[in-house]
matplotlib code that plots the C-alpha trace (Angstrom):
import matplotlib.pyplot as plt

x = [0.1, 1.2, 1.5, 3.3, 6.5, 7.7, 8.3, 10.8, 10.6, 13.1, 14.8, 13.8, 10.2, 11.7, 0.3, -9.6, -11.0, -10.3, -12.5, -13.3, -16.4, -18.5, -21.8, -23.8, -28.0, -29.2, -30.6, -32.8, -29.3, -27.7, -25.6, -24.4, -21.8, -21.6, -19.4, -20.4, -19.6, -19.6, -19.1, -14.8, -13.2, -10.4, -8.6, -8.3, -5.9, -6.6, -4.6, -4.2, -2.9, -3.9, -6.1, -8.1, -8.9, -9.3, -10.2, -10.5, -12.2, -13.0, -15.5, -16.7, -19.8, -18.7, -21.4, -24.0, -26.8, -26.6, -26.8, -28.7, -26.3, -26.5, -23.0, -21.8, -18.9, -17.7, -16.2, -13.2, -14.8, -14.3, -13.6, -14.5, -10.9, -11.6, -8.3, -6.2, -5.9, -7.2, -7.7, -11.1, -13.5, -15.4, -18.1, -22.3, -23.7, -25.1, -21.9, -19.3, -16.6, -17.7, -18.0, -18.7, -18.8, -19.4, -20.6, -19.0, -18.6, -21.9, -23.1, -24.2, -26.5, -25.2, -27.4, -25.9, -26.4, -25.1, -24.5, -23.7, -21.6, -20.3, -18.5, -19.1, -22.8, -24.9, -26.5, -28.1, -31.6, -30.5, -29.2, -31.8, -34.7, -32.5, -32.6, -29.0, -27.0, -24.7, -21.5, -20.1, -17.4, -20.0, -20.0, -24.2, -23.2, -21.4, -23.4, -26.7, -24.1, -22.9, -26.8, -28.5, -29.9, -27.8, -29.8, -29.4, -25.4, -25.1, -26.9, -24.9, -21.6, -22.4, -22.9, -19.7, -21.2, -20.0, -16.7, -16.1, -14.5, -13.7, -12.1, -11.4, -11.6, -11.3, -14.7, -14.0, -14.1, -16.8, -18.0, -19.4, -19.7, -18.2, -19.5, -18.0, -19.8, -17.7, -19.5, -19.6, -21.1, -21.5, -22.1, -24.8, -26.2, -27.4, -26.4, -26.7, -23.3, -24.3, -23.6, -19.5, -19.1, -16.9, -17.6, -15.6, -16.0, -15.1, -14.9, -13.3, -13.8, -11.5, -10.0, -10.3, -7.3, -5.4, -2.8, -0.9, 1.3, 4.1, 6.0, 4.3, 6.5, 9.4, 8.5, 9.1, 6.8, 4.2, 1.3, 1.9, 1.4, 4.5, 4.3, 7.3, 5.8, 2.3, 4.0, 5.9, 2.9, 0.8, 3.0, 5.8, 8.5, 11.8, 15.4, 16.0, 12.7, 13.7, 16.5, 16.2, 13.4, 15.4, 18.8, 16.1, 15.5, 15.7, 17.3, 18.4, 17.0, 13.1, 11.4, 9.0, 11.2, 11.3, 10.6, 7.4, 3.6, 2.2, -0.8, -2.8, -5.0, -7.1, -7.9, -10.7, -8.8, -10.1, -13.6, -11.9, -11.9, -15.4, -15.7, -15.6, -11.5, -11.8, -9.3, -8.4, -7.0, -5.4, -4.5, -2.3, -1.6, -0.2, 0.6, 1.2, 3.5, 2.4, 6.2, 9.6, 10.3, 7.7, 8.2, 5.8, 6.0, 3.2, 3.6, 3.6, 5.6, 7.6, 7.3, 8.3, 9.2, 7.6, 8.0, 9.6, 6.5, 4.8, 5.3, 3.6, 2.7, 1.9, 0.2, -1.6, -3.7, -4.3, -6.6, -6.3, -5.6, -5.3, -6.2, -4.3, -2.5, -0.5, 2.2, 2.7, 5.4, 4.2, 7.4, 6.4, 6.9, 8.2, 11.0, 13.6]
y = [-0.1, 3.8, 4.4, 1.2, 1.6, 1.2, -0.6, 0.0, -2.2, -1.3, -3.1, -6.0, -4.8, -2.0, -0.6, 5.3, -0.3, -2.6, -3.2, -5.0, -6.5, -5.0, -5.7, -2.6, -1.4, 0.4, 4.0, 6.6, 8.2, 5.5, 3.0, 3.6, 0.6, -0.4, -3.0, -6.7, -7.9, -11.4, -12.4, -12.1, -11.7, -15.0, -14.5, -12.2, -13.1, -10.4, -10.0, -7.1, -6.3, -4.0, -6.5, -7.4, -7.6, -11.3, -11.4, -14.6, -14.3, -16.2, -15.4, -16.6, -16.5, -16.3, -16.2, -19.1, -17.6, -17.5, -14.0, -12.4, -9.8, -7.3, -6.9, -4.6, -4.2, 0.3, 0.3, 3.3, 6.5, 7.2, 10.7, 11.4, 12.8, 13.6, 14.8, 12.2, 8.9, 6.7, 3.2, 3.4, 0.0, -0.8, -3.3, -3.3, -0.4, -2.4, -3.8, -2.1, -3.5, -7.0, -7.9, -11.8, -12.8, -16.3, -17.1, -20.7, -21.4, -20.6, -17.8, -14.8, -11.9, -8.4, -5.5, -2.4, 1.0, 4.4, 7.6, 10.8, 13.3, 16.8, 19.3, 16.6, 17.2, 13.9, 14.8, 11.4, 12.6, 15.3, 13.2, 10.7, 14.0, 14.7, 11.5, 11.2, 8.0, 7.4, 6.7, 9.3, 8.1, 6.6, 7.2, 7.4, 9.9, 12.3, 12.6, 13.0, 16.0, 17.6, 17.6, 19.1, 22.7, 26.0, 26.6, 22.9, 23.3, 26.9, 24.8, 21.6, 24.4, 26.0, 22.8, 21.3, 18.7, 19.3, 20.6, 23.1, 22.0, 24.3, 23.3, 23.9, 20.9, 22.1, 24.2, 26.7, 27.1, 24.7, 24.5, 21.5, 20.2, 17.0, 15.2, 15.6, 14.2, 11.1, 8.3, 6.1, 2.1, -0.3, -4.1, -5.5, -9.0, -10.7, -13.8, -16.5, -16.4, -19.9, -19.8, -21.3, -21.7, -20.1, -19.1, -18.1, -15.0, -15.0, -11.9, -11.0, -7.5, -4.9, -2.0, 1.6, 2.6, 5.5, 7.1, 9.8, 8.9, 9.9, 10.1, 12.7, 12.4, 14.4, 17.4, 21.0, 22.2, 24.4, 26.6, 24.9, 21.8, 19.3, 16.2, 13.9, 15.2, 14.2, 10.5, 10.3, 10.4, 8.5, 5.9, 5.7, 6.8, 6.3, 8.1, 4.8, 4.4, 8.3, 8.2, 4.8, 6.4, 8.8, 7.1, 6.0, 9.3, 9.6, 13.7, 14.2, 17.5, 16.7, 15.2, 13.5, 11.8, 8.9, 5.8, 4.9, 5.8, 5.2, 3.6, 4.6, 1.8, 2.5, 0.1, 0.5, -1.7, 0.1, -1.5, -4.7, -3.6, -3.4, -7.9, -8.8, -7.8, -4.9, -7.0, -9.4, -12.1, -13.1, -11.0, -12.1, -9.3, -9.8, -7.0, -8.2, -5.3, -7.2, -6.8, -7.9, -4.8, -2.2, -1.2, -0.6, 1.2, 1.3, 1.9, -1.8, -3.2, -6.7, -7.0, -9.9, -10.8, -14.3, -14.6, -12.7, -9.6, -10.5, -9.2, -10.5, -9.4, -11.3, -9.9, -11.4, -9.3, -6.8, -3.6, -1.1, 1.9, 3.3, 2.6, 1.0, 3.5, 1.4, 3.3, 0.4, 2.5, 0.0, 0.1, 1.7, -0.1, 2.7, 2.1, -0.4]
z = [0.0, -0.8, 3.3, 4.2, 2.0, -1.7, -4.4, -7.1, -9.9, -13.1, -16.1, -14.3, -13.8, -14.9, -10.7, -11.8, -11.6, -9.3, -5.4, -2.5, -1.5, 1.2, 3.0, 1.4, 2.3, -0.7, 0.6, -1.6, -1.8, -3.5, -2.1, 1.8, 2.8, 6.4, 8.6, 9.5, 12.7, 12.0, 8.9, 8.0, 4.8, 5.4, 2.1, -1.1, -3.8, -6.2, -9.4, -11.4, -15.2, -18.0, -19.1, -17.0, -12.8, -11.2, -7.2, -5.0, -1.7, 1.4, 3.7, 7.2, 9.0, 12.4, 14.0, 15.1, 12.2, 8.7, 7.1, 4.0, 3.1, 0.2, -0.8, -3.1, -5.6, -6.4, -9.2, -10.7, -11.2, -15.1, -15.5, -19.7, -21.2, -25.0, -25.4, -24.8, -26.0, -22.6, -23.2, -21.2, -20.6, -24.1, -22.8, -23.6, -22.6, -19.8, -18.8, -19.4, -17.1, -18.3, -15.1, -14.1, -10.6, -8.5, -5.1, -5.0, -8.5, -9.1, -12.1, -9.7, -11.2, -10.2, -10.3, -12.0, -10.5, -12.0, -11.4, -12.9, -10.9, -11.9, -9.4, -6.8, -7.3, -8.2, -11.7, -12.7, -12.5, -14.8, -17.3, -17.1, -17.7, -20.4, -22.5, -21.8, -22.3, -18.7, -19.5, -20.9, -23.1, -25.0, -28.7, -27.9, -25.2, -27.2, -29.7, -27.8, -25.5, -28.7, -30.4, -27.6, -27.9, -26.5, -24.0, -22.1, -23.7, -20.8, -18.3, -18.6, -18.8, -16.1, -13.8, -15.3, -17.2, -20.5, -21.9, -24.7, -28.0, -31.1, -34.1, -38.1, -39.8, -43.1, -43.2, -40.8, -36.5, -35.2, -31.9, -30.0, -26.5, -25.1, -21.9, -19.1, -15.6, -14.0, -14.7, -11.1, -10.7, -7.9, -8.8, -6.3, -5.3, -2.6, -0.7, 1.6, 4.6, 6.8, 9.7, 11.0, 7.2, 4.7, 1.2, -2.6, -4.7, -7.6, -9.6, -13.4, -15.1, -17.3, -15.4, -16.7, -18.1, -17.6, -19.1, -21.7, -24.2, -23.3, -19.9, -17.8, -13.8, -15.4, -16.7, -14.6, -11.7, -13.8, -12.5, -8.5, -9.8, -9.3, -11.5, -9.5, -6.4, -7.6, -8.9, -5.7, -3.0, -5.4, -7.2, -4.8, -8.6, -5.8, -7.7, -8.5, -10.8, -12.1, -13.2, -14.8, -17.1, -17.7, -19.0, -21.7, -23.1, -26.7, -25.9, -22.6, -22.3, -23.7, -21.1, -23.7, -25.3, -23.4, -25.4, -23.2, -22.7, -19.2, -17.6, -14.8, -13.0, -9.6, -7.1, -4.1, -1.3, 1.8, 2.1, 3.1, 6.4, 6.7, 7.7, 10.8, 12.5, 10.5, 7.9, 5.9, 7.3, 4.1, 1.5, -1.9, -4.1, -8.1, -10.0, -13.8, -15.5, -19.3, -20.6, -19.5, -21.5, -18.8, -16.2, -13.0, -9.9, -7.0, -3.4, -0.9, 1.0, 1.4, -2.2, -4.5, -8.2, -9.0, -12.3, -16.0, -15.0, -12.0, -8.8, -5.1, -1.7, 0.8, 4.3, 6.4, 9.4, 6.4, 7.1, 4.4, 4.7, 1.8, -1.9, -4.5, -7.4, -10.2, -12.3, -15.8, -18.2, -21.0, -23.9, -27.4, -30.3, -32.4, -30.1, -29.8]

ax = plt.figure().add_subplot(projection="3d")
ax.plot(x, y, z, "-o")
ax.set_aspect("equal")
plt.show()
């Protein structure tokens, strides 16, 4: 975890969604996560790569009665970026993350709850009233938003729900407006936890991957923002990691000439503290950087290499305090 220490895996290694199960109750304001005192998370096996998230949990009911619980699985926020090549999930509109789950080996039909937020305010109702697709990165949402009348666009601009884009495509200057609200999603289902028994829950889905077309953290501070400091805080990029990247610059004076592009993956770990005992009895994280030529950095403690592209962290009685953020530098195909 970010607060626990540092992992630098460069050369030899060379990483929002992405979330822990948590008991939940549905309220009129959305999902409210609650602690359950008799259900313990006995173990969690978490695998993270750019292409897939896999999680296998075992839960134990330490009580004397069966418990019927609504279980929730929050996905990472999707904040649209219409001006850079971010690899968002591309699943169908009703299952964007291609989420699958099983309970004791049997498939579960999870319910998807979707929300639209802008400037920290829930604007789901307004998006629905306007007949807009709630996933802002979909082409349907982009086309529908841009087709809105001028008065509605002014309202959405004021609320921070659209972003203007003016350009000349060869036929004079054009003004367009793209959806800018944040998409939040949570899957829920009801499950029975038998008294004194252990059950297994397994998930797999496509992560939401952000990124850049170059290496951003080598840049100089600007307008009060220091990219190097931000990356040290979020991904634990230490001096050795930065030095290793600088050695690859095609032009030492041009920080964007490194032969990599960034991929960012975030995983919600802190809901793992919502179980009996307040934590995860046995936790195992495996991060796959994808290629031996890639670099990876994330905050962790006791991380070891277990394969050409994979790294492992194992903990007991683990109480997550912060979310997990992973930086993968992917070697560009145009470089040798």
